[in-house]
VOPAZA-985657 format. One record per residue (C-alpha): x, y negated, z; residue number from 1. Coordinates in nm, 4 decimals. Layout:
BEGIN
X,Y,Z,NUM $
...
END
This chain:
BEGIN
1.4671,-1.4776,0.9410,1 $
1.5524,-1.1559,0.9997,2 $
1.7925,-0.8875,0.8595,3 $
1.8336,-0.4807,0.8980,4 $
2.2052,-0.3677,1.0212,5 $
2.2479,0.0135,0.9522,6 $
2.5411,0.2023,1.0751,7 $
2.4775,0.5199,0.8018,8 $
2.5357,0.8729,0.7656,9 $
2.4037,0.9994,1.1245,10 $
2.2153,1.3670,1.1246,11 $
1.8307,1.2632,1.2242,12 $
1.6409,1.4793,1.4110,13 $
1.3233,1.4663,1.6502,14 $
0.9639,1.3293,1.4993,15 $
0.8309,0.9901,1.3523,16 $
0.4231,0.9511,1.3899,17 $
0.2628,0.7811,1.1245,18 $
0.0159,0.5074,1.1343,19 $
-0.2700,0.3577,0.9722,20 $
-0.2379,0.3025,0.6326,21 $
-0.1610,-0.0403,0.5151,22 $
-0.3340,-0.0203,0.1838,23 $
-0.6506,0.0850,0.3829,24 $
-0.6645,-0.1732,0.6319,25 $
-0.5933,-0.4599,0.4098,26 $
-0.8792,-0.3861,0.2318,27 $
-1.1127,-0.2745,0.5183,28 $
-1.0259,-0.6184,0.7245,29 $
-1.1941,-0.8207,0.4476,30 $
-1.4847,-0.5444,0.4027,31 $
-1.5896,-0.6899,0.7500,32 $
-1.6946,-1.0034,0.6154,33 $
-1.9574,-0.8122,0.4568,34 $
-2.1599,-0.7403,0.7602,35 $
-2.3339,-1.0165,0.9639,36 $
-2.2718,-0.8253,1.3305,37 $
-1.9643,-0.6923,1.4765,38 $
-1.7827,-0.4335,1.3434,39 $
-1.4848,-0.2257,1.4684,40 $
-1.1526,-0.0295,1.3042,41 $
-0.9083,0.1708,1.5142,42 $
-0.5763,0.2743,1.4063,43 $
-0.5353,-0.0302,1.2599,44 $
-0.1344,-0.0572,1.2306,45 $
0.0795,-0.3410,1.3736,46 $
0.2552,-0.5058,1.0545,47 $
0.2706,-0.8814,0.9557,48 $
-0.0092,-0.8102,0.6605,49 $
-0.3031,-0.7569,0.9468,50 $
-0.2054,-1.0882,1.1406,51 $
-0.2023,-1.3058,0.8100,52 $
-0.5544,-1.1503,0.7224,53 $
-0.6395,-1.1851,1.1026,54 $
-0.5513,-1.5702,1.0376,55 $
-0.7652,-1.6217,0.7400,56 $
-1.0630,-1.4655,0.9419,57 $
-1.0269,-1.6580,1.2421,58 $
-1.0105,-1.9691,0.9711,59 $
-1.3867,-1.8569,0.8212,60 $
-1.5019,-1.8647,1.1170,61 $
-1.4897,-1.4775,1.2715,62 $
-1.4095,-1.3485,1.5999,63 $
-1.1075,-1.1679,1.6272,64 $
-1.0127,-0.9314,1.9031,65 $
-0.7051,-0.6800,1.8644,66 $
-0.5694,-0.4261,2.1034,67 $
-0.3725,-0.0865,2.0850,68 $
-0.4726,-0.0592,1.7173,69 $
-0.8104,-0.1531,1.7631,70 $
-0.9576,-0.4773,1.5708,71 $
-1.3328,-0.5782,1.6719,72 $
-1.4123,-0.8798,1.4024,73 $
-1.7707,-1.0298,1.5080,74 $
-1.8883,-1.1811,1.2089,75 $
-2.1815,-1.3798,1.2913,76 $
-2.0659,-1.7296,1.2727,77 $
-1.8665,-1.6654,0.9934,78 $
-1.8612,-1.9604,0.7085,79 $
-1.8206,-1.9737,0.3916,80 $
-1.4920,-2.1876,0.3177,81 $
-1.2008,-2.2247,0.0394,82 $
-0.8894,-1.9970,0.1086,83 $
-0.6063,-2.2385,0.0533,84 $
-0.2956,-2.1328,-0.1157,85 $
-0.1351,-2.1829,0.2061,86 $
-0.3750,-1.8094,0.3193,87 $
-0.3582,-1.6554,-0.0660,88 $
0.0261,-1.6393,-0.0950,89 $
0.1204,-1.4666,0.2027,90 $
-0.0493,-1.1295,0.0447,91 $
-0.1756,-0.9536,-0.2279,92 $
-0.4763,-0.8247,-0.0355,93 $
-0.6149,-1.2041,-0.0285,94 $
-0.7796,-1.1357,-0.3376,95 $
-1.0239,-0.8821,-0.1349,96 $
-1.1617,-1.2648,-0.0025,97 $
-1.2797,-1.3060,-0.3470,98 $
-1.5393,-1.0256,-0.3766,99 $
-1.6635,-1.0038,-0.0022,100 $
-1.7276,-1.4014,-0.0477,101 $
-1.8477,-1.3752,-0.3123,102 $
-2.1173,-1.0778,-0.2356,103 $
-2.2237,-1.2295,0.0773,104 $
-2.2411,-1.5447,-0.0474,105 $
-2.2715,-1.5924,-0.4433,106 $
-1.9796,-1.7927,-0.4334,107 $
-1.6326,-1.7747,-0.3411,108 $
-1.3230,-2.0326,-0.3847,109 $
-0.9815,-1.8553,-0.3498,110 $
-0.6435,-1.9139,-0.4633,111 $
-0.4863,-1.6823,-0.6989,112 $
-0.3238,-1.3868,-0.4509,113 $
0.0450,-1.3606,-0.3567,114 $
0.2206,-1.0481,-0.2371,115 $
0.5528,-0.8499,-0.3768,116 $
0.6871,-0.9379,-0.7254,117 $
0.6889,-0.6238,-0.9127,118 $
0.5183,-0.7323,-1.1873,119 $
0.1956,-0.9266,-1.3450,120 $
-0.0248,-0.7511,-1.1219,121 $
-0.3461,-0.9153,-1.3186,122 $
-0.6867,-0.9435,-1.1749,123 $
-0.8485,-0.9429,-1.5140,124 $
-1.0625,-0.6375,-1.4399,125 $
-1.1781,-0.7575,-1.0831,126 $
-1.2647,-1.1058,-1.3286,127 $
-1.4273,-0.8475,-1.5615,128 $
-1.6387,-0.6984,-1.3023,129 $
-1.7408,-1.0183,-1.1502,130 $
-1.9112,-1.1184,-1.5264,131 $
-2.0575,-0.8194,-1.5624,132 $
-2.2352,-0.8563,-1.2401,133 $
-2.3690,-1.2083,-1.3462,134 $
-2.1185,-1.4452,-1.1950,135 $
-1.9177,-1.7347,-1.3656,136 $
-1.5526,-1.7657,-1.3158,137 $
-1.3497,-2.0779,-1.3453,138 $
-0.9999,-2.0875,-1.3164,139 $
-0.7541,-2.3719,-1.2930,140 $
-0.4068,-2.4102,-1.1523,141 $
-0.3974,-2.0680,-1.0181,142 $
-0.7585,-2.1557,-0.8415,143 $
-1.0437,-1.9681,-0.8826,144 $
-1.4066,-2.0580,-0.8572,145 $
-1.6482,-1.7996,-0.8732,146 $
-2.0184,-1.8556,-0.8501,147 $
-2.3715,-1.6963,-0.9285,148 $
-2.7486,-1.7403,-0.8790,149 $
-2.7869,-1.3728,-0.7920,150 $
-2.5821,-1.1032,-0.8999,151 $
-2.7099,-0.8039,-1.0918,152 $
-2.5899,-0.4238,-1.0804,153 $
-2.4849,-0.2873,-1.4108,154 $
-2.2151,-0.0502,-1.5683,155 $
-1.8706,-0.1698,-1.5271,156 $
-1.5949,0.0332,-1.7497,157 $
-1.2472,-0.0424,-1.5822,158 $
-0.9711,-0.0250,-1.8365,159 $
-0.7638,0.1085,-1.5901,160 $
-0.8134,0.3083,-1.2613,161 $
-0.6903,0.0064,-1.0602,162 $
-0.7312,0.0485,-0.6801,163 $
-0.7781,-0.3319,-0.6411,164 $
-1.0320,-0.3783,-0.9434,165 $
-1.2182,-0.0793,-0.7991,166 $
-1.2673,-0.2223,-0.4100,167 $
-1.3170,-0.5711,-0.5223,168 $
-1.6004,-0.4021,-0.7737,169 $
-1.7686,-0.2392,-0.4462,170 $
-1.7601,-0.5971,-0.2410,171 $
-1.9450,-0.7520,-0.5178,172 $
-2.1969,-0.5101,-0.5886,173 $
-2.3286,-0.3886,-0.2394,174 $
-2.5456,-0.6297,-0.2224,175 $
-2.6548,-0.7049,-0.5649,176 $
-2.9800,-0.6408,-0.6865,177 $
-3.0166,-0.2593,-0.8455,178 $
-2.7298,-0.0379,-0.9315,179 $
-2.4121,-0.0629,-1.0038,180 $
-2.2122,0.2038,-1.1992,181 $
-1.8393,0.2053,-1.1604,182 $
-1.6849,0.4207,-1.4625,183 $
-1.2909,0.5014,-1.4333,184 $
-1.3011,0.4046,-1.1147,185 $
-0.9468,0.4640,-0.9100,186 $
-1.0018,0.7987,-0.7019,187 $
-0.7116,0.7103,-0.4191,188 $
-0.7950,0.7558,-0.0296,189 $
-0.8038,0.4053,0.0197,190 $
-1.1301,0.3492,-0.1661,191 $
-1.2735,0.6505,-0.0186,192 $
-1.2214,0.4917,0.3169,193 $
-1.3385,0.1368,0.1715,194 $
-1.6637,0.3066,0.0633,195 $
-1.7426,0.5232,0.4098,196 $
-1.7016,0.2156,0.6222,197 $
-1.9881,0.0011,0.4082,198 $
-2.1841,0.2886,0.4232,199 $
-2.1598,0.2872,0.8147,200 $
-2.2597,-0.0790,0.7688,201 $
-2.5724,0.0128,0.5599,202 $
-2.4664,0.0266,0.1914,203 $
-2.5435,0.2929,-0.0670,204 $
-2.2756,0.4031,-0.2532,205 $
-2.1990,0.7161,-0.4027,206 $
-1.9483,0.9175,-0.5720,207 $
-1.5894,0.7555,-0.3937,208 $
-1.2858,0.9827,-0.4742,209 $
-1.4048,1.0444,-0.8074,210 $
-1.4028,0.8354,-1.1550,211 $
-1.7921,0.7395,-1.1256,212 $
-1.8886,0.5535,-0.8117,213 $
-2.2515,0.4190,-0.7485,214 $
-2.3746,0.1527,-0.5642,215 $
-2.7249,0.1126,-0.4787,216 $
-2.7276,-0.2725,-0.3889,217 $
-2.8726,-0.3540,-0.0335,218 $
-3.0055,-0.6893,0.1211,219 $
-2.8407,-0.6395,0.4472,220 $
-2.4851,-0.4924,0.6304,221 $
-2.4889,-0.4822,1.0023,222 $
-2.2848,-0.3078,1.2846,223 $
-1.9966,-0.0244,1.1658,224 $
-1.7050,0.1012,1.2509,225 $
-1.4349,0.3419,1.0895,226 $
-1.0656,0.4671,1.1349,227 $
-0.7944,0.3649,0.9079,228 $
-0.6440,0.6799,0.7527,229 $
-0.3029,0.7912,0.8019,230 $
0.0068,0.5856,0.5806,231 $
0.0320,0.8208,0.2739,232 $
0.3502,0.6286,0.1576,233 $
0.4683,0.5766,0.5239,234 $
0.4532,0.9244,0.5551,235 $
0.6253,0.9902,0.2384,236 $
0.9169,0.7722,0.2715,237 $
0.9716,0.9413,0.5789,238 $
0.9555,1.2733,0.3698,239 $
1.2057,1.1544,0.1688,240 $
1.4076,1.0564,0.4639,241 $
1.3850,1.3965,0.6202,242 $
1.5415,1.6016,0.2848,243 $
1.7962,1.3233,0.2981,244 $
1.9245,1.3451,0.6787,245 $
1.6421,1.5577,0.8837,246 $
1.8104,1.8690,1.1156,247 $
1.5111,1.8486,1.1045,248 $
1.2748,1.6008,1.0639,249 $
0.8854,1.6275,1.1654,250 $
0.6291,1.3568,1.0245,251 $
0.3384,1.3928,1.2379,252 $
-0.0279,1.2359,1.1719,253 $
-0.0649,1.3242,0.8083,254 $
-0.3121,1.4222,0.5837,255 $
-0.1290,1.6894,0.3577,256 $
-0.3119,1.6731,0.0723,257 $
-0.2690,1.2904,0.0295,258 $
0.1118,1.3638,-0.0161,259 $
0.0718,1.6529,-0.2375,260 $
0.2496,1.5353,-0.5455,261 $
0.5235,1.4524,-0.3238,262 $
0.5697,1.7897,-0.1820,263 $
0.5551,1.9515,-0.4872,264 $
0.8619,1.7657,-0.6327,265 $
1.0260,1.8020,-0.3285,266 $
0.9793,2.2141,-0.3105,267 $
1.0812,2.1790,-0.6618,268 $
1.4101,2.0330,-0.6357,269 $
1.4682,2.2781,-0.3643,270 $
1.4562,2.0966,-0.0138,271 $
1.3603,2.2952,0.2480,272 $
1.0141,2.2217,0.4026,273 $
0.6962,2.3276,0.5988,274 $
0.3789,2.1928,0.5710,275 $
0.1069,2.2608,0.8741,276 $
-0.2200,2.1075,0.9035,277 $
-0.1639,1.8042,1.0076,278 $
0.2605,1.7324,0.9964,279 $
0.5401,1.8534,0.8011,280 $
0.8928,1.9760,0.9126,281 $
1.1748,1.8547,0.6558,282 $
1.5574,1.9831,0.6539,283 $
1.8364,1.8467,0.4400,284 $
1.9085,2.0906,0.1725,285 $
2.1848,2.1217,-0.0421,286 $
2.2484,2.1923,-0.3732,287 $
1.8991,2.0096,-0.5029,288 $
1.7844,2.0230,-0.8621,289 $
1.7159,1.7748,-1.0676,290 $
1.3321,1.6386,-1.1447,291 $
1.1092,1.4049,-1.3710,292 $
0.8878,1.1752,-1.1886,293 $
0.6535,0.9735,-1.3624,294 $
0.4186,0.7617,-1.1658,295 $
0.0544,0.7719,-1.2306,296 $
-0.2359,0.6705,-1.0028,297 $
-0.3812,0.9156,-0.7011,298 $
-0.3733,1.2165,-0.7450,299 $
-0.0394,1.1772,-0.9292,300 $
0.2878,1.0578,-0.8486,301 $
0.2208,0.7046,-0.6483,302 $
0.4550,0.4142,-0.7959,303 $
0.5010,0.3346,-0.4201,304 $
0.6873,0.6062,-0.3502,305 $
0.9092,0.6249,-0.6677,306 $
1.1635,0.3441,-0.5668,307 $
1.2428,0.5465,-0.1551,308 $
1.2643,0.8301,-0.3973,309 $
1.5421,0.7268,-0.6073,310 $
1.7662,0.7507,-0.3183,311 $
1.7179,1.1149,-0.2661,312 $
1.7095,1.1158,-0.6695,313 $
2.0801,1.0153,-0.6354,314 $
2.1829,1.3047,-0.4171,315 $
2.0464,1.5970,-0.6644,316 $
2.2897,1.7785,-0.8787,317 $
2.2662,1.6883,-1.2468,318 $
2.0427,1.4063,-1.4024,319 $
1.7099,1.3290,-1.3010,320 $
1.4707,1.0577,-1.4734,321 $
1.2251,0.8408,-1.3579,322 $
0.9652,0.6777,-1.5414,323 $
0.7098,0.3974,-1.3973,324 $
0.3627,0.3753,-1.5462,325 $
0.2123,0.1339,-1.2828,326 $
0.4331,-0.1634,-1.2674,327 $
0.7124,-0.3310,-1.5130,328 $
0.9205,-0.4888,-1.2745,329 $
0.9399,-0.2244,-1.0090,330 $
1.3535,-0.1438,-1.0389,331 $
1.4697,-0.4435,-0.8571,332 $
1.5960,-0.1830,-0.5900,333 $
1.8028,-0.0281,-0.8326,334 $
2.1318,-0.2985,-0.9284,335 $
2.1754,-0.2654,-0.5241,336 $
2.1601,0.0842,-0.5386,337 $
2.4302,0.0691,-0.8039,338 $
2.6230,-0.1430,-0.5663,339 $
2.6424,0.1437,-0.3241,340 $
2.7675,0.3941,-0.5676,341 $
2.4827,0.5311,-0.7338,342 $
2.5408,0.6136,-1.1393,343 $
2.1911,0.5062,-1.2824,344 $
2.0930,0.4256,-1.6403,345 $
1.8483,0.1478,-1.7617,346 $
1.6912,0.2868,-2.0502,347 $
1.3840,0.0075,-2.0570,348 $
1.2145,-0.1833,-1.7894,349 $
0.9670,0.1335,-1.7626,350 $
1.2625,0.4374,-1.7273,351 $
1.6379,0.4842,-1.6062,352 $
1.8441,0.8301,-1.5715,353 $
1.9678,0.9034,-1.2151,354 $
2.3020,1.1011,-1.2217,355 $
2.4013,1.3089,-0.9358,356 $
2.5061,1.3866,-0.7256,357 $
2.7148,1.0345,-0.5723,358 $
2.7905,0.9196,-0.1994,359 $
2.6845,0.6064,-0.1137,360 $
2.8952,0.3238,0.0566,361 $
2.7297,0.0518,0.2979,362 $
2.7102,-0.3029,0.1992,363 $
2.5173,-0.6163,0.1857,364 $
2.1962,-0.5955,-0.0128,365 $
1.8645,-0.7270,-0.0808,366 $
1.4771,-0.6027,0.0039,367 $
1.3360,-0.8079,-0.2934,368 $
1.0018,-0.6265,-0.2024,369 $
0.8284,-0.3874,0.0358,370 $
0.8968,-0.0541,-0.1413,371 $
1.2317,-0.1852,-0.2590,372 $
1.3205,-0.2781,0.1189,373 $
1.2538,0.0758,0.2515,374 $
1.4634,0.2353,-0.0388,375 $
1.7519,0.0215,0.1081,376 $
1.6437,0.1564,0.4469,377 $
1.6841,0.4874,0.3125,378 $
2.0345,0.4244,0.1307,379 $
2.1761,0.2521,0.3980,380 $
2.1031,0.5578,0.6471,381 $
2.2464,0.7828,0.4291,382 $
2.5366,0.5591,0.3274,383 $
2.8789,0.5767,0.4636,384 $
2.9381,0.2499,0.6743,385 $
2.7462,-0.0387,0.7223,386 $
2.4531,-0.1160,0.5301,387 $
2.2938,-0.4881,0.5761,388 $
1.9516,-0.5897,0.4477,389 $
1.8184,-0.8801,0.3718,390 $
1.4832,-1.0635,0.3261,391 $
1.3522,-0.8086,0.5438,392 $
1.0191,-0.9750,0.5663,393 $
0.9133,-0.7518,0.3155,394 $
0.9636,-0.4204,0.4974,395 $
0.8263,-0.5474,0.7809,396 $
0.4545,-0.6362,0.6292,397 $
0.3945,-0.2570,0.5681,398 $
0.6042,-0.0018,0.7737,399 $
0.5001,-0.0441,1.1705,400 $
0.7698,-0.0355,1.4123,401 $
1.0401,0.1054,1.2068,402 $
1.3133,-0.0082,1.4072,403 $
1.2221,0.1711,1.7230,404 $
1.0488,0.4834,1.4854,405 $
1.4180,0.5139,1.3202,406 $
1.6171,0.5061,1.6325,407 $
1.3878,0.7473,1.8181,408 $
1.5113,1.0029,1.5786,409 $
1.8954,0.9252,1.6148,410 $
1.9296,0.6419,1.3376,411 $
2.1917,0.3255,1.4098,412 $
1.9685,0.0427,1.3138,413 $
1.8881,-0.2914,1.4346,414 $
1.6758,-0.5773,1.3180,415 $
1.8936,-0.8940,1.4213,416 $
1.7293,-1.2578,1.3694,417 $
1.9897,-1.4581,1.1222,418 $
END
């Protein structure tokens, strides 16, 4: 067990380099299993979720080599085995093994995925796609047995543009007979990166990044390589930090259009921000104006940034409102912000009002999930005095070298063993 200790209120100055995207890498690594050869993935973040995926790959018989952000995966001796609960409970992305094993072997035996407790996070849209492709789905005690004599291309309409369901449908359909069309597909950059990787291995996928993706099934996938895109959520988290404490804070290795929704909101508040080709420079700015935030799928405001952004909303002059439209249990960070001095009003489990400007004071808080944990880190860096954050394993799942990156720009932060 570990915890974070932060001595807050320190001006931050310098540069933070953004690593590879967690939400992209955790889909690209399972995708490798669809190959019958060796694949290479570059710019892979050094986070605990990647280590969990490596364990599953090796359990299935893949040879995995990791060095300086490069992952080489040899799939020539992979076997189809049951993904036990011990493996699946470690991370949400374990459910990608349902679709890659189904797509490759026409059979998968996987326990329900784990990950952060931020809401129901059902996989009904994924299962709907499997059934549409011709698979039988049996569920008992959180265990899914999915099998088909053959998978046949079809039209799949997603009731909501879920990233996970979109990627899972691509994985299951890439070797199906005929053409599969995903309608109301998610448009996130992570979907595009997965489609690009599959095409590099020999798949035939068109339309990724739009609401309609067309997959022409192929018989075999071979060698391939890809590079993980910069993490737009990590970038956004540090951009928010720059607005809180930067003098200035420069965030490098970003794709500006991937963080447009945040950039526009920061400018609406009045934050002093300069956007360049692959970096942003942000200064702490006084007398910021209140805003309205509503989370939506890409290119809307990302749900993964609303929790860290709430810290900044406490520093705006007046009433801001935040509406969470993706998950129903994503305000677990709010009671801890209130404990630190924030003035936040619950309307219901999807809406809060934030009244500012309020000073925050350090105290003991908990990282209840990954993004709530990043919220607590930002709050601790801003707050007067010492903040202790427990249950930080959630944070380490998604933020590479967070301690050192923050120390490099002047933060007083330490990760210690309990």
